[in-house]
N, C-alpha and C positions, 0 to 999 in steps of 0.2 A: 762257810754257811753262817748266817747271822744267827745270834743266840735268840732273837725274838721271833724267828720264823717258826712255822709249824714243824713240830718235831718229825723226823723221818727215821722210820725203823730200818734195820739191815735189810738188804736186798738179797733175795736167795732164787734160785732156779731148780726145777725139777725136770727131768725128763722121764715120762712114763710111757714105757712100750706097750703096744698091743700086738702080741704075737699073732701072726696070720691075719692082721688087720681086723681081729675081732674086738669091737668096743661094745660093752654092755651098758655103759652109763651109770653103773652102780656107784661110782666114785662122786658123780656130780652132785648129788644132795649134800654129801659131806663138804665138799668144796664151797657149795652155796652157803652152807652154815658157818664155815670159817670167816667168809666175807661178811654175811649178815651180823655176825657177832662181833665184828670189828678187829678179829685177831690178825687178818690178813688183808691187803688191798692187791688185787690183780693188776699188774701192769702190763703184761703181755700174755697172751695165750694163742699159740699157733700150733696147728696139726700138720704133721708132715708124713710123708710115706716114703720108705727106702725100698726101691725096686730091687729085684733078685740081681740085677746087674751092679747094685751098689749106689745108683744114682738117687739122690734125696730131692724131694720137691714138696713145696707147700700144698696143703689141701685146704680150699676155701670152705667155710662151714656150711654154705649153701650146697656144697656137693653131697653132703650127708643126707640130705633130704629124705623125709618120710620113713626113716628107720625108727627104731625104739628109743633113740637118743635124741632129745631136743636140745640143741646147742645154740638156739637163736639169741638166748640172753647174753651170750658171749661175742656176738657179732659186733665188729668195730673195736674190741678191746686190744688197744694198741698203744704203747707209749712212744713207739719209734726206737726203742732200744734194741730190738732184735732185727737182724738182716740175714742175707743169704749165708753170710760166712758163719753165723751161729747155727744154721742148719747143717753146714758142711762140718763144723766140729761135732755137733750132736750125732751126725751119722755114725761115728766111731761106736756110739753106745746102743745102736738100734740095728738089730738083725736085718739082713736083707729079707724082703717079702713081708715086712712088719710096718705098722704105722706108729706114730707116737705122738704125745701132746708135750709141747715144750711151754712150761709155766714160768714166767718171771713175777715175783711177787714181793711185796713190802711186809715184812714182820711188824705189823702195827703194834702187837702186844709188848714189843721191845722199844718202841719209839721214846717214850719218856726216859726209860733207862739210858739209851744210848745218848739222848740229849743232854742229860745230866752229866754223862761222861765227858761230852764235847765241852760243856760248860766249865769243866775243871781242866781242859786243856788235854784230856785223855783221848785216844784215838783208838777205834776198832780197827785193828789191822789184819785180822784173819778170822775166818769162821768155817765151819765144816760140818759134815754129817759123819757119824760112825755107822757103818753098815750094821744091820741088825744080826747078819751072820757072825760078825766078829764080836759084838756083845754076847751073843749066844755061846760062841766058843769060850769066851772069857768066864762066863757064869759056869759053863760045864767044868772048866779047869778047876774052879773053886770046890766043887762038889767031891 
């Protein structure tokens, strides 16, 4: 990557399960705020359903039609990074009979930091998340 190119932050993904296919849309305003504030850039957003037999398939946003959740602003959000193999990989995290959103996003808040590291020939070689349950257990152990 050229040093004079627009800085690109680390790319992350989230899989959010909706047990029993019940999506309220409560998280959408927070997601929109993250985008509007420039903290993240959505690269891909795909909804999937895992049938009770374990089969996973994509759900078109237009299939949600008329409910309490307005997803039209996300229609066409696709970088081309995600394909059927990603759905298959995600299926292990999704309970049968549930749906999920798979989100790939750029961490724009870290773009300049990561670019500075690249400029000094450093490389971001790993990243991850610590589950909240693990943090809670560690904090409880300190008490």
